[in-house]
C-alpha positions, 0 to 999 in steps of 0.5 A: 869102819873102812872106806871102801873105794875102786879105782879105774886106772888107764896105763901106758898102752903094752905096761899094763901087767907090769902096772897090776904087779905094782899094784898087787903090793900096796895093802890097801888093795883088797882085790885088781882085774885088769879089764877091757875098755876106756880103762885097764885095771879097776882096783878094789881098796880099803883106807881109814877114811877120806885123808887116807884114801887122797894120800893114798891115791895123790902119795903113792898110786899116781907116783906110780910108772905107767900108770896116764888116769885114774878115777876114783869112786868111793862106796856110799851106803845108802840107808833105806 
């Protein structure tokens, strides 16, 4: 089963659209929204597991020009 996460992204002023265009080309990104508030972009991503998520964030996402900060929020399933 795939691991889903939301990644909140803060970009340099005036570069949000440029970062969003780059993110759209990443196969892990399933949905992308430009938002208002302390973060500029929220990306819904899916990876095989936590290791793949970590690798994607560190080796791909955080190396994109104009990204200043990210917060990764993996989705957990709560059993009732």
